[in-house]
C-alpha positions as CSV (number, residue, x, y, z in Angstrom):
1,M,64.4,-78.7,61.0
2,A,67.7,-80.4,60.3
3,D,66.1,-82.6,57.9
4,V,64.5,-80.4,55.3
5,T,66.4,-78.2,53.0
6,D,66.7,-74.3,52.1
7,T,64.9,-75.6,48.3
8,G,62.3,-77.5,50.0
9,R,63.4,-80.7,49.9
10,R,63.0,-83.6,52.9
11,I,66.7,-85.5,53.3
12,G,65.6,-87.0,56.4
13,N,63.0,-88.5,58.5
14,Q,62.0,-90.9,61.6
15,T,59.4,-93.1,62.0
16,R,58.4,-93.5,65.8
17,L,54.9,-94.5,67.2
18,Q,52.5,-91.9,67.6
19,R,51.7,-92.1,71.7
20,E,56.1,-90.9,71.6
21,V,55.2,-87.3,69.8
22,S,52.0,-86.8,70.0
23,V,53.2,-83.7,72.9
24,G,55.3,-81.2,72.0
25,Y,55.5,-81.5,67.9
26,T,53.6,-80.2,64.8
27,P,51.1,-82.4,63.3
28,F,50.6,-82.4,59.9
29,E,49.0,-85.0,57.5
30,E,49.7,-85.8,53.7
31,R,50.2,-83.0,51.0
32,D,50.1,-80.3,54.2
33,V,52.9,-77.5,53.2
34,L,55.2,-77.0,56.2
35,F,56.7,-73.4,56.3
36,A,59.9,-72.8,58.9
37,K,58.7,-69.9,60.7
38,I,61.8,-68.9,62.9
39,T,64.8,-66.6,61.8
40,P,67.7,-67.4,59.8
41,C,65.4,-70.9,58.7
42,M,62.6,-68.8,57.1
43,E,64.4,-66.3,55.2
44,N,67.1,-69.1,54.0
45,G,63.9,-71.1,52.2
46,K,63.3,-74.2,54.8
47,G,60.1,-76.0,54.3
48,F,58.6,-79.1,52.1
49,H,55.6,-80.3,51.0
50,A,54.6,-83.7,52.9
51,L,54.2,-86.4,50.4
52,G,54.8,-90.2,51.5
53,L,54.5,-90.4,54.9
54,V,53.9,-93.2,56.8
55,N,50.3,-93.4,57.8
56,G,49.6,-90.4,55.8
57,I,50.5,-88.6,59.4
58,G,53.7,-86.7,60.2
59,Y,54.9,-84.9,63.2
60,G,57.7,-82.1,63.7
61,S,59.3,-79.0,64.9
62,T,56.9,-76.5,66.7
63,E,58.9,-73.9,64.4
64,F,57.1,-75.1,61.4
65,H,53.7,-73.5,60.0
66,V,51.3,-75.9,58.5
67,L,49.5,-74.6,55.2
68,R,46.4,-77.0,54.0
69,A,45.2,-76.7,50.7
70,K,41.5,-75.8,50.5
71,P,39.4,-77.4,47.9
72,G,40.2,-75.6,44.5
73,T,43.5,-75.4,45.4
74,N,46.6,-77.0,44.1
75,D,48.4,-78.6,47.5
76,R,51.7,-78.3,45.1
77,F,51.2,-74.7,43.3
78,L,50.7,-73.8,47.4
79,F,54.3,-75.3,47.8
80,H,56.1,-73.3,45.1
81,W,54.1,-70.0,46.5
82,S,55.7,-70.7,50.5
83,M,58.8,-71.3,48.5
84,S,59.0,-68.2,46.6
85,T,60.8,-65.1,46.9
86,E,58.4,-62.8,47.0
87,L,56.4,-64.4,50.0
88,R,59.3,-65.4,52.1
89,K,60.5,-61.3,51.7
90,K,56.8,-60.1,52.4
91,A,56.9,-62.5,55.4
92,E,60.3,-61.3,56.7
93,A,58.5,-58.1,57.4
94,F,55.9,-59.2,59.7
95,M,58.1,-61.2,62.0
96,I,57.9,-60.6,65.4
97,G,60.7,-61.0,68.3
98,S,63.8,-60.1,69.3
99,A,67.1,-60.3,66.9
100,G,68.2,-63.7,66.7
101,Q,64.5,-64.8,68.0
102,Q,62.7,-63.7,65.1
103,R,59.4,-65.8,64.3
104,V,56.1,-65.5,61.5
105,Q,53.4,-65.5,62.9
106,A,50.2,-67.5,61.8
107,S,48.5,-64.3,60.5
108,F,51.1,-63.0,58.1
109,F,49.0,-65.8,55.9
110,D,45.7,-64.3,56.5
111,H,47.3,-61.2,54.8
112,F,49.2,-62.0,51.7
113,T,47.4,-62.9,49.2
114,I,48.1,-64.7,45.9
115,P,46.0,-64.5,42.6
116,S,42.8,-66.2,41.9
117,I,44.1,-69.3,39.3
118,D,41.9,-72.1,38.3
119,E,42.8,-75.1,39.9
120,T,44.1,-77.5,36.5
121,E,46.1,-74.3,35.1
122,Q,47.3,-74.4,39.5
123,A,48.0,-78.2,38.5
124,E,49.9,-77.0,35.3
125,A,52.5,-74.4,36.6
126,A,53.5,-76.5,39.6
127,R,54.3,-79.7,37.1
128,I,56.4,-77.3,35.3
129,L,57.9,-75.9,38.5
130,D,58.5,-79.8,39.1
131,A,60.4,-80.1,36.3
132,A,62.5,-77.2,36.6
133,D,63.2,-78.8,39.8
134,E,64.0,-82.3,39.0
135,A,66.6,-80.6,36.5
136,I,68.1,-78.5,38.9
137,E,68.2,-81.6,41.5
138,R,70.0,-83.7,38.5
139,T,72.4,-81.2,37.6
140,E,73.1,-80.9,41.4
141,V,74.0,-84.5,41.3
142,L,75.9,-84.5,38.6
143,I,77.9,-81.6,39.7
144,G,78.8,-83.7,43.0
145,K,80.1,-86.7,41.1
146,L,82.0,-84.7,39.0
147,K,83.4,-82.6,42.3
148,A,84.7,-85.7,43.8
149,I,86.3,-87.6,40.7
150,K,87.7,-84.1,40.3
151,A,89.4,-84.5,43.5
152,G,90.3,-88.2,43.3
153,L,92.5,-87.6,39.6
154,L,94.1,-84.3,41.6
155,Y,95.4,-86.0,44.3
156,D,97.0,-88.8,41.6
157,L,97.9,-86.5,39.5
158,L,100.3,-84.4,42.4
159,T,101.4,-87.6,43.7
160,R,101.7,-90.3,41.2
161,G,101.9,-88.0,37.6
162,L,101.8,-89.2,33.9
163,D,104.2,-91.5,32.5
164,D,105.6,-91.2,28.7
165,N,102.7,-92.1,27.9
166,G,100.4,-89.9,29.3
167,Q,98.7,-92.5,31.6
168,L,99.0,-92.2,35.6
169,R,102.2,-93.8,36.8
170,D,101.4,-97.2,39.2
171,P,103.3,-97.4,42.4
172,A,101.9,-101.3,42.5
173,K,103.2,-102.2,39.3
174,R,106.1,-100.4,39.0
175,P,108.0,-99.3,42.4
176,G,111.1,-98.2,41.0
177,D,109.3,-95.1,39.1
178,F,108.7,-93.8,42.8
179,K,111.0,-92.1,45.4
180,S,110.8,-91.0,49.1
181,T,110.5,-87.3,49.7
182,R,109.5,-85.2,52.7
183,L,105.9,-85.2,50.9
184,G,106.0,-88.6,51.1
185,R,106.1,-91.0,47.9
186,L,106.5,-89.1,44.4
187,P,107.9,-89.8,41.2
188,A,111.0,-90.6,40.8
189,G,111.4,-87.6,38.1
190,W,110.0,-84.9,40.5
191,D,112.0,-82.3,43.1
192,T,110.4,-80.7,45.7
193,P,111.2,-77.5,45.6
194,S,109.9,-74.6,48.1
195,I,108.4,-71.6,46.4
196,N,111.7,-69.3,47.3
197,D,113.3,-71.7,45.0
198,L,110.7,-71.7,42.3
199,A,109.6,-68.0,42.2
200,V,111.4,-64.7,42.0
201,H,108.6,-62.3,43.5
202,V,106.5,-63.1,46.2
203,G,104.3,-60.0,47.4
204,S,101.3,-58.2,48.0
205,G,100.3,-54.7,48.0
206,I,98.4,-52.2,50.0
207,T,95.2,-50.7,50.8
208,P,95.4,-47.1,48.9
209,T,95.7,-44.2,50.9
210,G,92.1,-42.7,51.6
211,G,91.1,-46.8,51.4
212,T,87.2,-47.2,49.5
213,N,87.3,-43.6,48.7
214,V,89.6,-43.7,46.3
215,Y,88.2,-46.4,44.2
216,K,87.1,-45.6,40.8
217,R,84.4,-47.3,38.0
218,E,86.9,-47.6,35.6
219,G,90.5,-47.7,35.9
220,V,93.3,-50.1,36.8
221,L,91.8,-53.5,38.0
222,F,92.2,-53.9,42.1
223,I,92.5,-57.3,43.1
224,R,91.0,-58.1,46.7
225,S,90.7,-61.2,48.9
226,Q,86.8,-61.8,47.4
227,N,88.0,-61.9,44.2
228,V,90.1,-64.6,44.4
229,T,88.3,-68.2,44.8
230,F,89.5,-71.9,44.1
231,D,87.6,-71.4,40.9
232,G,89.1,-68.5,39.3
233,L,89.1,-64.6,39.5
234,L,85.7,-63.8,40.4
235,L,85.2,-60.2,39.0
236,D,81.2,-59.7,39.9
237,D,82.3,-57.2,42.6
238,V,85.6,-56.0,41.5
239,A,87.2,-52.4,42.4
240,Y,89.7,-49.9,40.5
241,I,91.7,-47.7,41.0
242,D,93.7,-44.7,38.8
243,E,97.1,-44.8,37.1
244,R,98.9,-42.6,39.7
245,T,97.8,-44.7,42.8
246,H,98.4,-47.9,40.6
247,R,102.2,-46.4,39.7
248,M,102.7,-45.6,43.2
249,M,102.2,-49.6,44.1
250,D,104.5,-50.4,41.3
251,R,106.1,-53.4,43.0
252,S,102.2,-55.4,43.8
253,E,101.5,-54.9,40.2
254,V,100.5,-58.6,39.2
255,F,101.2,-60.3,35.4
256,A,99.4,-62.8,33.4
257,H,100.7,-66.4,34.7
258,D,101.2,-65.2,38.2
259,V,99.6,-67.4,41.2
260,L,97.2,-65.1,43.5
261,L,96.9,-66.4,47.3
262,N,95.0,-65.1,49.7
263,I,97.5,-64.2,53.1
264,T,94.5,-63.6,55.8
265,G,91.4,-63.7,57.0
266,A,88.9,-66.3,56.9
267,S,89.3,-66.8,53.0
268,I,92.9,-67.4,53.4
269,G,94.4,-70.1,51.3
270,R,92.2,-69.3,48.9
271,C,94.3,-69.3,45.4
272,C,94.1,-69.0,41.2
273,P,96.3,-67.9,38.8
274,V,96.1,-64.9,36.7
275,P,94.5,-65.3,33.3
276,E,95.8,-63.8,30.0
277,G,94.0,-60.9,28.9
278,L,93.2,-59.4,32.0
279,G,94.9,-55.9,31.6
280,P,96.3,-54.0,34.1
281,A,95.9,-55.1,37.9
282,N,97.5,-54.6,41.3
283,V,96.5,-56.1,44.3
284,N,95.1,-54.9,47.9
285,Q,97.3,-55.9,51.4
286,H,95.5,-59.6,51.6
287,V,96.4,-60.9,48.6
288,C,99.8,-62.4,47.5
289,A,101.2,-62.8,44.0
290,I,103.4,-65.7,43.5
291,R,105.7,-65.2,40.1
292,L,107.5,-68.3,38.8
293,A,111.2,-67.4,37.1
294,K,110.0,-68.6,33.6
295,P,106.1,-67.9,33.7
296,R,103.6,-70.2,31.8
297,R,100.2,-70.5,32.3
298,E,100.3,-74.6,32.5
299,D,103.1,-73.8,35.4
300,A,100.5,-71.4,36.9
301,L,97.7,-73.8,37.2
302,F,99.8,-76.7,38.5
303,L,100.9,-74.6,41.2
304,S,97.8,-72.8,42.0
305,T,96.8,-76.5,42.2
306,V,98.9,-77.5,44.6
307,L,98.6,-74.4,46.6
308,A,94.5,-75.5,46.8
309,S,95.2,-79.1,47.4
310,F,95.8,-81.4,50.6
311,I,99.9,-80.1,50.4
312,G,99.3,-76.6,50.1
313,Q,96.5,-76.3,52.7
314,G,97.6,-78.8,55.1
315,Q,100.8,-76.1,55.1
316,I,98.4,-73.2,55.7
317,D,96.6,-75.5,58.4
318,R,99.9,-76.6,60.0
319,L,101.4,-72.5,60.6
320,N,97.9,-71.3,61.6
321,A,97.7,-73.8,64.1
322,G,96.9,-72.8,67.7
323,S,96.8,-69.0,66.6
324,N,93.7,-66.0,67.0
325,R,94.8,-64.6,63.9
326,Q,94.9,-66.0,60.2
327,G,97.6,-65.4,58.4
328,L,100.9,-65.8,56.4
329,N,103.7,-63.6,56.0
330,Y,106.3,-63.9,53.0
331,R,108.8,-65.8,55.1
332,Q,106.4,-68.4,56.0
333,L,105.1,-68.9,52.0
334,R,108.5,-68.8,50.5
335,S,109.2,-71.8,53.0
336,F,106.1,-73.9,50.9
337,I,107.4,-77.1,49.6
338,V,105.6,-78.3,46.7
339,P,106.3,-81.4,44.3
340,W,107.2,-80.2,41.3
341,P,108.3,-82.7,37.7
342,K,111.5,-81.6,36.4
343,D,110.4,-82.2,33.0
344,E,108.2,-79.3,31.7
345,D,106.2,-81.6,29.2
346,E,104.9,-83.5,32.2
347,R,103.6,-80.1,33.8
348,T,102.3,-79.2,30.3
349,L,100.4,-82.6,30.2
350,I,99.1,-82.4,34.0
351,A,97.8,-79.1,33.4
352,T,96.2,-79.9,30.2
353,K,94.2,-82.9,32.5
354,I,93.4,-80.4,35.1
355,E,91.8,-78.2,32.9
356,S,89.8,-80.7,31.5
357,A,88.7,-82.0,34.6
358,E,87.9,-77.9,35.9
359,A,86.1,-77.1,32.2
360,R,83.6,-79.9,32.6
361,F,82.9,-78.9,36.1
362,R,82.6,-75.5,35.1
363,A,80.3,-76.1,32.6
364,E,77.7,-77.7,34.5
365,T,78.0,-75.1,37.2
366,V,77.3,-72.7,34.6
367,Y,74.5,-74.7,33.5
368,L,73.1,-75.0,37.1
369,A,73.0,-71.2,37.8
370,K,71.3,-71.1,34.3
371,L,69.1,-73.5,35.4
372,K,68.6,-71.6,38.6
373,A,67.7,-68.7,36.8
374,I,65.1,-70.0,34.7
375,K,63.2,-71.3,37.5
376,K,63.1,-68.0,39.1
377,G,61.6,-66.4,36.0
378,L,58.9,-69.5,35.9
379,M,57.8,-68.9,39.3
380,Q,57.6,-65.0,38.7
381,D,55.2,-65.6,35.5
382,L,53.5,-69.1,36.5
383,L,52.5,-68.1,40.0
384,T,51.3,-64.8,39.9
385,G,49.4,-65.9,36.3
386,R,51.3,-63.2,34.2
387,V,51.9,-66.3,31.9
388,R,48.8,-68.2,31.3
389,V,49.1,-72.0,30.7
390,K,46.8,-74.8,29.7
391,A,46.2,-77.8,31.9
392,S,48.8,-80.9,30.0
393,N,47.3,-84.5,30.0
394,Q,49.6,-84.9,33.0
395,S,48.3,-82.4,35.1
396,Q,44.8,-82.7,34.0
397,E,45.6,-86.9,34.9
398,K,46.3,-86.0,38.6
């Protein structure tokens, strides 16, 4: 099961003698479709199309159902149906067994029906969906590379900084440009202040009296821990409070260029700067706001990047080592040590580099979400025959 992804890809396999696997495993053949039957693998979308098998046969977990296309059915079309949300949702309703051990019975496939579509049209629909999958996979690979590049760049920016020409300083060629600090080797023109040295405000809010019952559909934005991510504020699922409650919580009002940090629970350490144009906003007790003495967009981004890096996360991990309850108090947070370029222009230049790297990464992430939405729509249209397609030369050749 571990060799199969939730998106229908096979990421691993083993080659063995047939006599070693002929007992205790599920046999399948080239072009069969494997469908995970046990929870949560089934709901998560596990399965794959058996292609490129050694000697045309394979053996796998007994927790797979094997689907084999009949004459007149395109096996790739069958695979895409097996990965569809509609089929998986219906299969979930057919599960039997105790909690945690539920599985889909083979009889489910006797009950689930799909529209009758000509095989050549099935092949063309499958080809279109394959093209969408390939675009998604290429974008995911690119995002993975950009993530690695971004991580390397951030490490260099936070430990080497930029010289007057906007280039990374080179400790090998110019060792005199660096010094030893309590955070390790850093540029000579940098300090290592605590957050207490930099901030004029470090504090979180409260949960208003009445809890979620006082939340409104509109009003003052009330930021909770689920809204704070390493990629910025996530405003898809937000709560609001009225102006009166907001005034009662005036000490935890947040402003543009504050840095927000989750200080409790599983999301501890997630952080991001508050953007401009957000409007009136407040936070609950799980989110701490850090306000610099001279709030600037570039400095908020720089500090947020430091807190999200190995420097900030390492300090959080050390403070929570051996604790059963993840949490930070204000005293601990104020004691955090951060690298800080004395030159404001250098901080600005570093922030610009960070923004550029994040913009490319974010653009590809948005594009990936768009591709997945397109693929979902195509599946609904093509698998059901709602949108009819003519066979192309490519599908006819297959």
